[in-house]
C-alpha positions, 0 to 999 in steps of 0.5 A, a space after each residue: 751791416 744793418 739788420 735785415 727785415 724779414 717778412 714772414 710767418 712761422 708756419 711757412 717752410 720757406 720762411 723758416 729756411 731763410 731764418 735757419 740760413 741767416 743763423 748759420 751765416 750769423 746774419 742779424 735779421 729783424 723778424 716782421 710778422 706778416 699776417 697772410 690771413 688778415 691780408 697784410 700781404 695785399 697792402 700797398 706797402 707790401 706790394 711795393 716789396 713783392 707784387 706777388 704778395 707772398 712770403 718770405 720777403 727781405 728788405 736789406 737797406 732798401 733792397 727787396 727780394 722775394 722767393 726763398 731760394 733766391 734769398 738763401 743764395 743772396 745771403 750766402 753770397 753777400 754775407 757768408 764768411 766762407 763758401 761752405 753753404 754755397 760753394 764757389 767751385 762751379 761744379 759743387 755750386 751746380 750740385 747745390 743749385 740742382 738740389 734747390 731746383 729739385 726741392 722747389 719743383 719736384 718736392 715742395 710744389 707738389 706738397 704745396 698743391 696738396 696742401 692748398 687742395 686739402 685746405 680750400 678744395 672740395 675734400 680734405 684729401 686727394 690720393 693722387 696729389 698725396 702720391 705725388 708728394 710721396 714720390 720724392 722721398 725715394 729720390 731724396 733717400 738716393 741723394 743721401 746714399 753716399 754722403 751725410 748731406 745732400 751734396 757732400 759732407 757739409 750742410 749746404 743751402 740745399 739741405 736747409 731748404 729741404 729740411 724746412 719742407 721735409 720736417 713739415 711734411 713729416 709732421 703732417 703724416 708723410 712717413 720718412 721712417 722707411 727711408 734710412 738715409 733721410 732719417 740719418 740726414 734729418 738727425 745730421 741737420 738738426 745737429 748742424 743748425 744752431 737753435 734748431 728747435 726754436 728756429 724750425 721745430 716750433 714753426 713746424 708745430 705751428 704748421 701742424 696745428 694749422 693743418 689739423 684745424 683746416 682739415 677738420 674744417 674741411 671735413 665738417 664742410 664736406 659733411 654739411 654739403 653731402 
């Protein structure tokens, strides 16, 4: 197996989910920094891989794939030595897929919408969008009521994808301390992912730094325009 190219930026939770999954699967990936702020995702070469010009994108010997959760499933299906991250049993797999869909649609999308609003919208905060993000925490906490991880006793793709997002959301001010099951799960995930600090937390700090800079810029813009 050759190395898989991953086009990424460290601040991106979906990119970090792919990196953590590759580590757990012992898949060798070649990290290729794609600077979105310089428009590198709009070059003809990039658009041949992904017409949506988004990250992450992988190039597996000429096979291009984008959308992080699709990439997670692909890596587990092709390179997993067992099915622990993505079970073959139809019902167990369905639970992982259900949690991945929840992550994408119910949890991460509202946060992304809030992030975009705060970064380039008319104000650095919107309470309605903020509350939509917060509504996911009781649901996640309930998911974890009877198990160490989202779908059972072992970490799965769903946990990794949620971990990348929850760690970022937590870092920028969404408090998880009042959700004991999430706090316990967070600790379990940190222990289960090899080199967690390097693979995720460093990128979380990049995300927080970016968030702080852009929100401060927004506050200045609002004051100037008022």
